[in-house]
ROZA-488379 format. One record per atom (N, C-alpha, C, O): residue number from 1; residue in three letters; z, x, y. Coordinates in pm, whole numbers, plus 32768, in hexadecimal, padded with zeros to 4 digits. Example, Ala and Ser with C-alpha at 12.3 -4.5 7.8 and 13.67 -1.06 7.14 Angstrom:
+------+------+------+------+------+
! resi ! resn !    Z !    X !    Y !
+------+------+------+------+------+
!    1 !  ala ! 830C ! 8527 ! 7DC7 !
!    1 !  ala ! 830C ! 84CE ! 7E3E !
!    1 !  ala ! 830C ! 8528 ! 7EB6 !
!    1 !  ala ! 834E ! 8590 ! 7EB4 !
!    2 !  ser ! 82C4 ! 8505 ! 7F1F !
!    2 !  ser ! 82CA ! 8557 ! 7F96 !
!    2 !  ser ! 8313 ! 850A ! 8003 !
!    2 !  ser ! 8324 ! 853D ! 8072 !
+------+------+------+------+------+
REM end
This chain:
+------+------+------+------+------+
! resi ! resn !    Z !    X !    Y !
+------+------+------+------+------+
!    1 !  met ! D354 ! D446 ! 88C5 !
!    1 !  met ! D2FA ! D43B ! 8854 !
!    1 !  met ! D308 ! D3B0 ! 8817 !
!    1 !  met ! D378 ! D37D ! 8809 !
!    2 !  ser ! D29B ! D374 ! 87F5 !
!    2 !  ser ! D2A0 ! D2F0 ! 87B8 !
!    2 !  ser ! D2C1 ! D2FB ! 8724 !
!    2 !  ser ! D2B8 ! D366 ! 86E8 !
!    3 !  ile ! D2E7 ! D28B ! 86EB !
!    3 !  ile ! D305 ! D287 ! 865B !
!    3 !  ile ! D288 ! D2AA ! 860C !
!    3 !  ile ! D28E ! D2F1 ! 85A8 !
!    4 !  arg ! D218 ! D277 ! 863A !
!    4 !  arg ! D19A ! D292 ! 85F4 !
!    4 !  arg ! D17B ! D327 ! 85F4 !
!    4 !  arg ! D146 ! D35C ! 8592 !
!    5 !  gly ! D19C ! D36D ! 8664 !
!    5 !  gly ! D185 ! D3FD ! 866B !
!    5 !  gly ! D1DD ! D447 ! 8608 !
!    5 !  gly ! D1B1 ! D4AA ! 85CC !
!    6 !  gly ! D25A ! D418 ! 85F6 !
!    6 !  gly ! D2B5 ! D456 ! 8594 !
!    6 !  gly ! D283 ! D445 ! 8507 !
!    6 !  gly ! D289 ! D4A1 ! 84B6 !
!    7 !  ile ! D252 ! D3CC ! 84E9 !
!    7 !  ile ! D21C ! D3B3 ! 8462 !
!    7 !  ile ! D1A0 ! D409 ! 844B !
!    7 !  ile ! D18C ! D43F ! 83DF !
!    8 !  ser ! D14E ! D413 ! 84B3 !
!    8 !  ser ! D0D5 ! D464 ! 84A6 !
!    8 !  ser ! D0F7 ! D4F6 ! 848A !
!    8 !  ser ! D0B7 ! D535 ! 8436 !
!    9 !  arg ! D15C ! D52C ! 84D0 !
!    9 !  arg ! D186 ! D5B6 ! 84B7 !
!    9 !  arg ! D1BD ! D5C5 ! 842A !
!    9 !  arg ! D1A3 ! D628 ! 83E7 !
!   10 !  gly ! D20B ! D561 ! 83FD !
!   10 !  gly ! D243 ! D566 ! 8376 !
!   10 !  gly ! D1D6 ! D564 ! 830D !
!   10 !  gly ! D1DB ! D5B0 ! 82AC !
!   11 !  leu ! D173 ! D50C ! 8320 !
!   11 !  leu ! D103 ! D505 ! 82C1 !
!   11 !  leu ! D0B4 ! D588 ! 82C1 !
!   11 !  leu ! D08A ! D5B8 ! 8258 !
!   12 !  thr ! D09F ! D5BF ! 8337 !
!   12 !  thr ! D055 ! D63D ! 8340 !
!   12 !  thr ! D09F ! D6AB ! 82F5 !
!   12 !  thr ! D061 ! D6FB ! 82AD !
!   13 !  ala ! D124 ! D6B1 ! 8305 !
!   13 !  ala ! D172 ! D716 ! 82BE !
!   13 !  ala ! D16B ! D701 ! 8227 !
!   13 !  ala ! D15B ! D762 ! 81DC !
!   14 !  cys ! D176 ! D684 ! 81FA !
!   14 !  cys ! D16F ! D667 ! 816A !
!   14 !  cys ! D0E7 ! D68C ! 8131 !
!   14 !  cys ! D0DE ! D6C6 ! 80C5 !
!   15 !  ile ! D07D ! D66B ! 817A !
!   15 !  ile ! CFF6 ! D68A ! 814A !
!   15 !  ile ! CFE4 ! D722 ! 8143 !
!   15 !  ile ! CFA5 ! D755 ! 80E7 !
!   16 !  gly ! D01A ! D769 ! 81A5 !
!   16 !  gly ! D011 ! D7FC ! 81A4 !
!   16 !  gly ! D057 ! D837 ! 812A !
!   16 !  gly ! D021 ! D890 ! 80E9 !
!   17 !  val ! D0CF ! D805 ! 810C !
!   17 !  val ! D118 ! D835 ! 8097 !
!   17 !  val ! D0CC ! D814 ! 8018 !
!   17 !  val ! D0C1 ! D868 ! 7FBE !
!   18 !  leu ! D096 ! D79B ! 8010 !
!   18 !  leu ! D049 ! D775 ! 7F99 !
!   18 !  leu ! CFCC ! D7CB ! 7F88 !
!   18 !  leu ! CFA8 ! D7ED ! 7F18 !
!   19 !  ala ! CF8C ! D7EF ! 7FF6 !
!   19 !  ala ! CF15 ! D844 ! 7FED !
!   19 !  ala ! CF39 ! D8CD ! 7FB5 !
!   19 !  ala ! CEEF ! D904 ! 7F64 !
!   20 !  val ! CFAA ! D905 ! 7FE0 !
!   20 !  val ! CFD6 ! D987 ! 7FAE !
!   20 !  val ! CFF6 ! D97D ! 7F19 !
!   20 !  val ! CFCD ! D9D4 ! 7ECB !
!   21 !  val ! D03E ! D914 ! 7EF2 !
!   21 !  val ! D061 ! D902 ! 7E65 !
!   21 !  val ! CFE2 ! D8F2 ! 7E11 !
!   21 !  val ! CFD6 ! D92E ! 7DA6 !
!   22 !  ala ! CF85 ! D8A2 ! 7E41 !
!   22 !  ala ! CF08 ! D88E ! 7DF7 !
!   22 !  ala ! CEBB ! D911 ! 7DEA !
!   22 !  ala ! CE81 ! D92C ! 7D80 !
!   23 !  ala ! CEB8 ! D963 ! 7E54 !
!   23 !  ala ! CE72 ! D9E3 ! 7E4D !
!   23 !  ala ! CEB3 ! DA41 ! 7DE9 !
!   23 !  ala ! CE6E ! DA8B ! 7DA3 !
!   24 !  leu ! CF37 ! DA3F ! 7DE3 !
!   24 !  leu ! CF7E ! DA97 ! 7D85 !
!   24 !  leu ! CF6D ! DA6B ! 7CF4 !
!   24 !  leu ! CF75 ! DABD ! 7C99 !
!   25 !  cys ! CF55 ! D9EA ! 7CDE !
!   25 !  cys ! CF4E ! D9B5 ! 7C56 !
!   25 !  cys ! CEC0 ! D9B5 ! 7C1D !
!   25 !  cys ! CEAD ! D992 ! 7BA9 !
!   26 !  gln ! CE5D ! D9DB ! 7C6A !
!   26 !  gln ! CDD5 ! D9DB ! 7C37 !
!   26 !  gln ! CDC7 ! DA3E ! 7BC5 !
!   26 !  gln ! CDFC ! DAAD ! 7BCB !
!   27 !  gly ! CD82 ! DA16 ! 7B60 !
!   27 !  gly ! CD6B ! DA6C ! 7AEE !
!   27 !  gly ! CDDB ! DA68 ! 7A88 !
!   27 !  gly ! CDD8 ! DAB2 ! 7A26 !
!   28 !  val ! CE3E ! DA13 ! 7A9D !
!   28 !  val ! CEAD ! DA07 ! 7A3E !
!   28 !  val ! CE99 ! D986 ! 79EF !
!   28 !  val ! CEA1 ! D918 ! 7A27 !
!   29 !  gly ! CE7E ! D993 ! 796F !
!   29 !  gly ! CE6D ! D91C ! 791A !
!   29 !  gly ! CDE9 ! D8D6 ! 7933 !
!   29 !  gly ! CD93 ! D909 ! 797B !
!   30 !  pro ! CDD8 ! D860 ! 78F6 !
!   30 !  pro ! CD5C ! D816 ! 7906 !
!   30 !  pro ! CD4D ! D7E1 ! 7995 !
!   30 !  pro ! CDB0 ! D7D0 ! 79DD !
!   31 !  ala ! CCD1 ! D7C7 ! 79BC !
!   31 !  ala ! CCB7 ! D794 ! 7A42 !
!   31 !  ala ! CCFD ! D70D ! 7A54 !
!   31 !  ala ! CCF4 ! D6B5 ! 79FE !
!   32 !  ala ! CD41 ! D6FF ! 7AC3 !
!   32 !  ala ! CD87 ! D682 ! 7AE2 !
!   32 !  ala ! CD70 ! D661 ! 7B74 !
!   32 !  ala ! CD46 ! D6B6 ! 7BC3 !
!   33 !  ser ! CD8B ! D5E5 ! 7B97 !
!   33 !  ser ! CD7C ! D5C0 ! 7C23 !
!   33 !  ser ! CDE8 ! D605 ! 7C75 !
!   33 !  ser ! CE50 ! D62D ! 7C41 !
!   34 !  ala ! CDCE ! D614 ! 7CF4 !
!   34 !  ala ! CE2B ! D658 ! 7D4E !
!   34 !  ala ! CE97 ! D5F8 ! 7D7E !
!   34 !  ala ! CE81 ! D57F ! 7D81 !
!   35 !  pro ! CF0B ! D62C ! 7DA3 !
!   35 !  pro ! CF71 ! D5D6 ! 7DE1 !
!   35 !  pro ! CF38 ! D598 ! 7E60 !
!   35 !  pro ! CEE5 ! D5D5 ! 7EA3 !
!   36 !  ala ! CF63 ! D520 ! 7E80 !
!   36 !  ala ! CF30 ! D4DC ! 7EF7 !
!   36 !  ala ! CF99 ! D481 ! 7F32 !
!   36 !  ala ! CFE5 ! D440 ! 7EEA !
!   37 !  val ! CF9D ! D47C ! 7FB8 !
!   37 !  val ! CFF5 ! D41E ! 7FFC !
!   37 !  val ! CFB8 ! D393 ! 7FEB !
!   37 !  val ! CF44 ! D37D ! 800E !
!   38 !  thr ! D007 ! D336 ! 7FB5 !
!   38 !  thr ! CFD3 ! D2B0 ! 7F9D !
!   38 !  thr ! D007 ! D24A ! 8000 !
!   38 !  thr ! CFD2 ! D1DB ! 8008 !
!   39 !  gly ! D06D ! D26C ! 804D !
!   39 !  gly ! D0A0 ! D20F ! 80B1 !
!   39 !  gly ! D11F ! D242 ! 80F1 !
!   39 !  gly ! D155 ! D2AA ! 80CB !
!   40 !  ser ! D14D ! D1F6 ! 8153 !
!   40 !  ser ! D1CA ! D219 ! 8195 !
!   40 !  ser ! D20F ! D199 ! 81C2 !
!   40 !  ser ! D1CF ! D132 ! 81D6 !
!   41 !  lys ! D291 ! D1A1 ! 81D1 !
!   41 !  lys ! D2E1 ! D12D ! 81F9 !
!   41 !  lys ! D34C ! D15D ! 825A !
!   41 !  lys ! D39C ! D1B4 ! 8239 !
!   42 !  gln ! D34E ! D123 ! 82D3 !
!   42 !  gln ! D3B2 ! D147 ! 8337 !
!   42 !  gln ! D42F ! D0F5 ! 831C !
!   42 !  gln ! D42A ! D07A ! 831F !
!   43 !  ile ! D4A0 ! D137 ! 8302 !
!   43 !  ile ! D51E ! D0F3 ! 82E6 !
!   43 !  ile ! D56E ! D0E3 ! 8367 !
!   43 !  ile ! D597 ! D074 ! 8387 !
!   44 !  thr ! D584 ! D14F ! 83AF !
!   44 !  thr ! D5C5 ! D14D ! 8432 !
!   44 !  thr ! D574 ! D1A5 ! 848E !
!   44 !  thr ! D50B ! D1D9 ! 8467 !
!   45 !  asp ! D5A4 ! D1B6 ! 850A !
!   45 !  asp ! D55B ! D20C ! 8567 !
!   45 !  asp ! D55C ! D29E ! 853B !
!   45 !  asp ! D509 ! D2EC ! 8568 !
!   46 !  arg ! D5B9 ! D2C5 ! 84E3 !
!   46 !  arg ! D5C2 ! D34F ! 84B2 !
!   46 !  arg ! D599 ! D35F ! 8420 !
!   46 !  arg ! D575 ! D3CC ! 83F6 !
!   47 !  leu ! D59F ! D2F4 ! 83D3 !
!   47 !  leu ! D588 ! D2FD ! 8342 !
!   47 !  leu ! D506 ! D2B8 ! 831A !
!   47 !  leu ! D4EE ! D245 ! 833E !
!   48 !  ser ! D4B5 ! D2FF ! 82CF !
!   48 !  ser ! D43A ! D2C9 ! 8296 !
!   48 !  ser ! D435 ! D2EE ! 8203 !
!   48 !  ser ! D477 ! D34D ! 81D7 !
!   49 !  ile ! D3E7 ! D2A5 ! 81B8 !
!   49 !  ile ! D3CC ! D2C9 ! 812D !
!   49 !  ile ! D336 ! D2DF ! 8123 !
!   49 !  ile ! D2E6 ! D288 ! 8145 !
!   50 !  ile ! D310 ! D355 ! 80F3 !
!   50 !  ile ! D284 ! D378 ! 80DF !
!   50 !  ile ! D26B ! D373 ! 8048 !
!   50 !  ile ! D2B0 ! D3B6 ! 7FFC !
!   51 !  tyr ! D20A ! D323 ! 801E !
!   51 !  tyr ! D1EB ! D314 ! 7F90 !
!   51 !  tyr ! D178 ! D371 ! 7F6A !
!   51 !  tyr ! D10E ! D36F ! 7FA9 !
!   52 !  val ! D18F ! D3C2 ! 7F03 !
!   52 !  val ! D12E ! D426 ! 7ED8 !
!   52 !  val ! D113 ! D413 ! 7E43 !
!   52 !  val ! D170 ! D40D ! 7DF3 !
!   53 !  tyr ! D092 ! D40A ! 7E1E !
!   53 !  tyr ! D06E ! D402 ! 7D91 !
!   53 !  tyr ! D07A ! D48D ! 7D53 !
!   53 !  tyr ! D044 ! D4EE ! 7D88 !
!   54 !  ser ! D0C1 ! D495 ! 7CE4 !
!   54 !  ser ! D0D2 ! D513 ! 7C9C !
!   54 !  ser ! D080 ! D50C ! 7C1B !
!   54 !  ser ! D0A3 ! D4C1 ! 7BC0 !
!   55 !  pro ! D013 ! D55B ! 7C10 !
!   55 !  pro ! CFC5 ! D557 ! 7B97 !
!   55 !  pro ! D011 ! D58E ! 7B1E !
!   55 !  pro ! CFF7 ! D565 ! 7AAD !
!   56 !  ser ! D06E ! D5EA ! 7B35 !
!   56 !  ser ! D0B8 ! D621 ! 7AC3 !
!   56 !  ser ! D119 ! D5BB ! 7A88 !
!   56 !  ser ! D135 ! D5BE ! 7A10 !
!   57 !  met ! D14D ! D561 ! 7ADB !
!   57 !  met ! D1A6 ! D4F7 ! 7AAA !
!   57 !  met ! D15C ! D473 ! 7A98 !
!   57 !  met ! D193 ! D413 ! 7A63 !
!   58 !  asn ! D0E0 ! D46F ! 7AC5 !
!   58 !  asn ! D08B ! D3F9 ! 7ABC !
!   58 !  asn ! D0CD ! D37E ! 7AFA !
!   58 !  asn ! D0C8 ! D310 ! 7AC2 !
!   59 !  arg ! D10A ! D392 ! 7B6E !
!   59 !  arg ! D147 ! D323 ! 7BB7 !
!   59 !  arg ! D15A ! D348 ! 7C49 !
!   59 !  arg ! D14C ! D3BC ! 7C70 !
!   60 !  val ! D17B ! D2E3 ! 7C98 !
!   60 !  val ! D193 ! D2F7 ! 7D27 !
!   60 !  val ! D227 ! D312 ! 7D3C !
!   60 !  val ! D27D ! D2CD ! 7D06 !
!   61 !  ile ! D245 ! D379 ! 7D8B !
!   61 !  ile ! D2CE ! D3A3 ! 7DA9 !
!   61 !  ile ! D2EA ! D389 ! 7E3C !
!   61 !  ile ! D29A ! D3AE ! 7E92 !
!   62 !  gly ! D35B ! D349 ! 7E5B !
!   62 !  gly ! D385 ! D334 ! 7EE4 !
!   62 !  gly ! D3D5 ! D3AA ! 7F16 !
!   62 !  gly ! D437 ! D3D2 ! 7ED7 !
!   63 !  asn ! D3AD ! D3E3 ! 7F87 !
!   63 !  asn ! D3F1 ! D456 ! 7FC2 !
!   63 !  asn ! D42C ! D42C ! 8048 !
!   63 !  asn ! D3E3 ! D3FF ! 80A0 !
!   64 !  gln ! D4AF ! D439 ! 8058 !
!   64 !  gln ! D4EF ! D415 ! 80D5 !
!   64 !  gln ! D4D9 ! D482 ! 813D !
!   64 !  gln ! D4EA ! D4F8 ! 8120 !
!   65 !  val ! D4B2 ! D459 ! 81B5 !
!   65 !  val ! D49F ! D4B5 ! 8225 !
!   65 !  val ! D501 ! D48C ! 8291 !
!   65 !  val ! D4F8 ! D41E ! 82C8 !
!   66 !  leu ! D560 ! D4E4 ! 82B1 !
!   66 !  leu ! D5C5 ! D4CA ! 8317 !
!   66 !  leu ! D5AE ! D527 ! 838D !
!   66 !  leu ! D5B8 ! D5A1 ! 8380 !
!   67 !  arg ! D58F ! D4EC ! 83FF !
!   67 !  arg ! D57B ! D53A ! 8478 !
!   67 !  arg ! D5FF ! D548 ! 84C2 !
!   67 !  arg ! D652 ! D4ED ! 84BC !
!   68 !  pro ! D615 ! D5B8 ! 8507 !
!   68 !  pro ! D693 ! D5CC ! 854E !
!   68 !  pro ! D6A1 ! D56B ! 85C4 !
!   68 !  pro ! D63D ! D541 ! 85FF !
!   69 !  ala ! D71D ! D549 ! 85E5 !
!   69 !  ala ! D737 ! D4F2 ! 8657 !
!   69 !  ala ! D715 ! D53C ! 86D8 !
!   69 !  ala ! D722 ! D5B6 ! 86E0 !
!   70 !  gly ! D6EA ! D4F0 ! 873C !
!   70 !  gly ! D6D0 ! D52A ! 87BE !
!   70 !  gly ! D654 ! D57F ! 87C5 !
!   70 !  gly ! D64B ! D5D5 ! 881C !
!   71 !  asn ! D5F5 ! D56A ! 876D !
!   71 !  asn ! D57A ! D5B9 ! 876C !
!   71 !  asn ! D508 ! D567 ! 87A8 !
!   71 !  asn ! D498 ! D568 ! 8775 !
!   72 !  ser ! D525 ! D521 ! 8815 !
!   72 !  ser ! D4C0 ! D4C9 ! 884F !
!   72 !  ser ! D44D ! D515 ! 888F !
!   72 !  ser ! D3E1 ! D4DE ! 88A1 !
!   73 !  ala ! D462 ! D593 ! 88B2 !
!   73 !  ala ! D3F8 ! D5E1 ! 88F2 !
!   73 !  ala ! D395 ! D61A ! 888D !
!   73 !  ala ! D331 ! D655 ! 88B4 !
!   74 !  gly ! D3B0 ! D609 ! 880C !
!   74 !  gly ! D356 ! D63D ! 87A7 !
!   74 !  gly ! D362 ! D6D1 ! 8790 !
!   74 !  gly ! D303 ! D711 ! 8763 !
!   75 !  ala ! D3D6 ! D709 ! 87AF !
!   75 !  ala ! D3EB ! D798 ! 879A !
!   75 !  ala ! D3DF ! D7BA ! 8706 !
!   75 !  ala ! D403 ! D769 ! 86B1 !
!   76 !  pro ! D3AD ! D82F ! 86E5 !
!   76 !  pro ! D3A2 ! D857 ! 8658 !
!   76 !  pro ! D42C ! D858 ! 8616 !
!   76 !  pro ! D490 ! D87C ! 8654 !
!   77 !  thr ! D42F ! D830 ! 859A !
!   77 !  thr ! D4AD ! D82C ! 854F !
!   77 !  thr ! D499 ! D872 ! 84CA !
!   77 !  thr ! D428 ! D883 ! 849B !
!   78 !  ser ! D506 ! D89B ! 848D !
!   78 !  ser ! D4FD ! D8D9 ! 8409 !
!   78 !  ser ! D4E5 ! D86E ! 83A0 !
!   78 !  ser ! D502 ! D7F8 ! 83B6 !
!   79 !  thr ! D4AF ! D896 ! 8330 !
!   79 !  thr ! D48E ! D839 ! 82C5 !
!   79 !  thr ! D4CB ! D86C ! 8243 !
!   79 !  thr ! D4C8 ! D8E4 ! 8227 !
!   80 !  ser ! D501 ! D812 ! 81F5 !
!   80 !  ser ! D52E ! D835 ! 816F !
!   80 !  ser ! D503 ! D7C7 ! 8111 !
!   80 !  ser ! D4E6 ! D757 ! 813B !
!   81 !  ser ! D4FF ! D7E6 ! 8092 !
!   81 !  ser ! D4D6 ! D781 ! 8033 !
!   81 !  ser ! D52B ! D78C ! 7FB6 !
!   81 !  ser ! D55F ! D7F6 ! 7F95 !
!   82 !  thr ! D536 ! D71D ! 7F71 !
!   82 !  thr ! D57E ! D71A ! 7EF3 !
!   82 !  thr ! D524 ! D6DF ! 7E88 !
!   82 !  thr ! D4BF ! D69F ! 7EA8 !
!   83 !  ala ! D546 ! D6F4 ! 7E0C !
!   83 !  ala ! D4F4 ! D6C3 ! 7D9E !
!   83 !  ala ! D518 ! D633 ! 7D80 !
!   83 !  ala ! D572 ! D619 ! 7D2F !
!   84 !  lys ! D4D4 ! D5D7 ! 7DBE !
!   84 !  lys ! D4E9 ! D54A ! 7DA2 !
!   84 !  lys ! D4A4 ! D527 ! 7D1F !
!   84 !  lys ! D43E ! D562 ! 7CFC !
!   85 !  gly ! D4DA ! D4C9 ! 7CD9 !
!   85 !  gly ! D49C ! D49C ! 7C5D !
!   85 !  gly ! D4C9 ! D4EA ! 7BE4 !
!   85 !  gly ! D49B ! D4CE ! 7B75 !
!   86 !  val ! D520 ! D54A ! 7BF5 !
!   86 !  val ! D551 ! D597 ! 7B83 !
!   86 !  val ! D5C0 ! D548 ! 7B3F !
!   86 !  val ! D61E ! D51B ! 7B81 !
!   87 !  gly ! D5B4 ! D535 ! 7AC0 !
!   87 !  gly ! D619 ! D4E8 ! 7A77 !
!   87 !  gly ! D5E4 ! D460 ! 7A50 !
!   87 !  gly ! D57F ! D433 ! 7A86 !
!   88 !  pro ! D627 ! D41E ! 79F2 !
!   88 !  pro ! D5F1 ! D3A2 ! 79BD !
!   88 !  pro ! D5F7 ! D32B ! 7A1C !
!   88 !  pro ! D5A5 ! D2D0 ! 7A0E !
!   89 !  lys ! D653 ! D327 ! 7A7B !
!   89 !  lys ! D65F ! D2B1 ! 7AD0 !
!   89 !  lys ! D65B ! D2D3 ! 7B65 !
!   89 !  lys ! D691 ! D288 ! 7BB7 !
!   90 !  ala ! D61E ! D340 ! 7B8A !
!   90 !  ala ! D619 ! D368 ! 7C15 !
!   90 !  ala ! D5A4 ! D322 ! 7C59 !
!   90 !  ala ! D531 ! D34B ! 7C49 !
!   91 !  thr ! D5C1 ! D2B9 ! 7CA5 !
!   91 !  thr ! D558 ! D270 ! 7CEC !
!   91 !  thr ! D585 ! D25A ! 7D7B !
!   91 !  thr ! D5FC ! D25E ! 7D99 !
!   92 !  val ! D526 ! D244 ! 7DD1 !
!   92 !  val ! D541 ! D228 ! 7E5E !
!   92 !  val ! D4FE ! D1A5 ! 7E80 !
!   92 !  val ! D48C ! D18C ! 7E58 !
!   93 !  gly ! D545 ! D151 ! 7EC8 !
!   93 !  gly ! D50A ! D0D4 ! 7EFB !
!   93 !  gly ! D508 ! D069 ! 7E9B !
!   93 !  gly ! D4D9 ! CFFB ! 7EBA !
+------+------+------+------+------+
REM end
């Protein structure tokens, strides 16, 4: 699997999660723009940062995506996420 294929899978997973979150949040509070992937940055062959605009925080949040070693064949992997941007000085990049 190429690096570009790994990034593409990571972006697809992030967009899928964002779509679910956006669907669950509809009808809550005033109308706001939806979360959106604004960019990505490849740090190493396994580590990328995916930047997502958060309308609730009104800023872009960097989310680290770490792919497992030895996954060159593109085998499916498990996914987990953490709440980046929580706290006064939590920034990435």
